[in-house]
N, C-alpha and C positions, 0 to 999 in steps of 0.2 A: 681532245679535238676542239678546234676553234668553232664556236657556236655559229659564227657568221658563215662558215662553210656549209653547215647543215641548213641554215636559213636560205642561203643562195640556191642550194640544191632543190629545196622545196619550191622556191619561186620559179625556177626553170621548169620544173615539172608542171606547175600550175599554169604558167604562161604558155608553155609549149615551145618556147624558143629562148635563146640567150638574149636576144634583143628585147623581147618582152620583159624578161626578168630584170634587165638593166634599167628599163623605164620604171618598173615598180619599185626598185631599190634605190633609184636616183644615183646610180653609179654608171660607169662606162661599161660597154660590152666587153672590152678588154679585161676589165677587172673581174667580171662574171666568169669569163673563160679561164682566167688564172685561178680563181677560187675553185672552180669545178675540177680543173687539172690537179690542183693541190689535194682536193678531197679524194680523187681517184687514186692518186699516189699513196695516200694514207691508208685507204681500204684495200689497195692493191687489186683493183678491178675497174672495168669500164662501166660507167653508170648511165651514159647517154649515147644514143646513136644520132650523130649530127648529119643533116642534109639540108638542101636548099629550102625545104618547107618548114624547117625548125629543128626540134630535138625531141626524141621520144626515149623512154626508159628502156634499158636493157633488162634482161631477166634479173641480173644482180641489182640493178637500180630499183626494180619493183620491190625486191626484198628489203632494200635499205630504207624505203619510205617510212615504215613504222618506227624504225630506230631514229631517223632524223626528226620525226615529229615528237617523239619522246624527249630527245635531247633539247629541242627548242622549248617545248612546254615545261620541262623540268627547270630550265634556266629562267623562264619567265616567272614561274612560281617562286623560285629561289629569290629573285629580285624583289618580288612583291612581299615575301616573308621578311626580308631583311629591313624593309622600310616601314617603320611604325607610323600610324596616323598621328596627327598633331594632338598633343595632350595625353597620349598613351605612353606608358613607360615599359610595358612588356606585352607579350602575346600568349594566349592559350589556344590550343587547337584541340577541339573535342568532337566526338562523333557518337552517333547512336544508330541502331538498326531502324529501318523504316517504321516498324510497328511500335517503336519506343520514342519517337520524336515528340509525340504528344501523349501525356503531358510532361514526361520526364525531362527531355532535353529542353523543351520550352521553359519549364519552371527553373531549370538550372541556369539557362542564359539570363532569365529575368533576375535571378538571385545575383549573378555576377555583375549585371548592369547596376544593381543597387549597392552591392557590398564591395565591389572591386572596380571602381570607376576609372582607375588608371590602367586597366588591363584591356587590350584589344582581344576580341574573341572571334575565332574562326570555327565554324561548325561544318560538319560533314555528315550527311544522312545517306546511308548506303547499306548494302548487305554485309553480314558479319565478316565474310571472307575478305572483302575489300578493306573494311575498317581495320581488321587485325593485321593485314599486310602493310598498311600505311603506318600502323603503330610500330610494327617491327622495324620498319625502315626509318623511323623517327619523324615521319610527316605528321603524326598526331601525338598528343600527350596522354590522352585517356579516351576510352570508348566504353559504351554501354551496349552489351550484347546478351543474347540468350544462351549462346553456346560458345564459350571461349576456347582458344587453343593455348596449351601450356608451352610458352616460349621462354627461352633463356633471358634473364634480366627483366621479366615481366611479373607483376603482382596481380593476382586474381582474387577478388573477394565477392562473396554473394551479397548483392545489394538489397534484394528482397526476395521473398518466397511468393511465387505466383502460381495459381492453378487455372486450368482450363476446365470449364464446367459446361454440361449440356443443358441448353435452355431452349424454350420454344415460345411462340406467341399463343396465348390461351385461345382455344377454339379455332385456331387457324395455324396448325402446326406443319403444314406442308407448303412448299417443297422442302426436301433435305438440302441444306447448305453445307458444303464442306470447305472449311477454311484451312489452308495449308500453313500450319504454324511451324514448319521445319521438319528436318529429318528425324529428330528425336521424338517429336509428337507423332509423326506417321508410324514410327516403330512401336510406340506405346499403344496407339490406336489399333493397329493391326493385330497386336498381341492380345489385347483385351477384348476385342470384338470379333467374333468368329466370321461374321458376314463380310464380304468384300466391300471396299469403299465404293459406294454408288450414290451419286448426288446429281440432281438436275442442274445445280449451279455450283461451281467451284471458284474459290477466291484465294489470292495470296496476300490480301490486305484485309485484316480484321475489321477496321472501321467501315469500309465499304460494305462488307457482308452484313454488318449489324444494321446499317442504314436500310439496306434492301429488306432485311427481315422485319424491321420495325414498321416499314411502310407497306409491305406486301405479304407478310406472314412467312412462316417457315420455322426451322429448327437448326441448331448447329452448336459448335463448341466455341466459347468465348472466354476472355479473361474475367476472373471474378471481380476485380476492382472496377471493371468497365460496366458489367451488367448489374452490379449490386443495386444501384438506384432504380433501375427498371424492374428488378424483382420486388423491391419495396413498394413501388407504385402500382404493381399488378400488370404492367405492360408486358412483362415476361414472367415465365415460371420455369422452375427446374423440371427436367424430364426425370421421372421416377426411375430408380434403380440403374441409372446410367453411371458409368465409372468417371472418376475425376483423373486428370493428368497433371503432373507437375510441369511448371514452365517458369523456372527461376530466372531472375535477371542478375547479371554479373557486371561488376565494374573492373575494367582491365587498364592498367597503367604501368609505365616503365619505372622501375625502381632506381634507375640511373639518371632520371630526369633531374637536371640541376635548376629548374625553374622554381624559385622560392614561392611563387604564387600558387603552384599546383596543390600543395597540401591544404591550403585554405579553401581552394575551390572544391577539393574532394570532400572536405568536411561539410561544406555547404550543401553538396549533393546528398550526402548521407542524412542531413537534417531535413532536407526537402522530402526525401522518400519516406522518412519516418513520420512526418507531419501530414502527409497526404495519403489517406487510406483508400480514397476512391479516385478513379480516373474518368475523364470524359473524352469523347471522341468528337 
C-alpha cells in the first residue's frame, strides 16, 4: 500500500474534511479525493461518510485508524533507521527492561561511546514483552531482560545471577513495601510465604520503592547488588529468617544478525557486568 494513502486518510480524519486535509498536505482537494478513493478500493470498503459539513469515519474507517497509524509510523522509523548520522558507519539497537536501565544499560552505552565511536546507538527501555517482540521482528539487535522467551534464531545467555533479599530500616521497619519484580517473583513469593501479600505500599519500580524506604522507613525485597552498600553502612539490615529469591538477568540477541559490531558490543557488556559488582539507583 502507498504510504501517502494512509497518511492522507489520517489527515482527513484529523481535519474532519477533505478540504482541511488538502490544506495541511499542501495538495489539491481533488488529489485528496483521489487518494481516499484509491485507498477505499484497495481495502474494499467505505472509510468516510461525506456531507456538506465535512467527512466522518464509518465503522470500517474507525477500525482502519490503528492500521494506518502503524503503517505511517513504521515507515517513518524505517527512513530514520536507514539514514546514519554524520561520522557514524553503522548502528546498534539495544534495549533493557525498565529495572535494568541503570546501571546496566547506562554503562553499556557509555562503553560503546568510548570503544565504538563510529557506531550510532539506539536504546529502548520498556517491558520485557515489548522488547522481545521488537527483537523477534528485527527492530532491536540485543536486549537485557529478566525473563526471556525462547524464540527461533535467538541466543539466550545468563548475564548475571541476581537475588532479591528482604531488608528493612533498623528500628523503623514499617510499613511493608511490596515491589512487584514480575510474575516469576510473585510465584516464588507466594509459594515460600504462607501469608497473603499485604502491603500498605506497592510498587512496580524498585528504585522508587528503595528511595521511599530509605527516607521514611519500611521493609521489602530488593536486589542484592543495589542494597549491599546500604547494608555495609548500616542504613539497612537483613530481615532474619526471610527467604531469598532468584532474579537472574539474561542477554538475548539474534544469531542471524549480520552486524559485525554486535559481537564486540556484547563482549563489552559481559566485561561491564563482570567488573561492576554493585549497582546504584
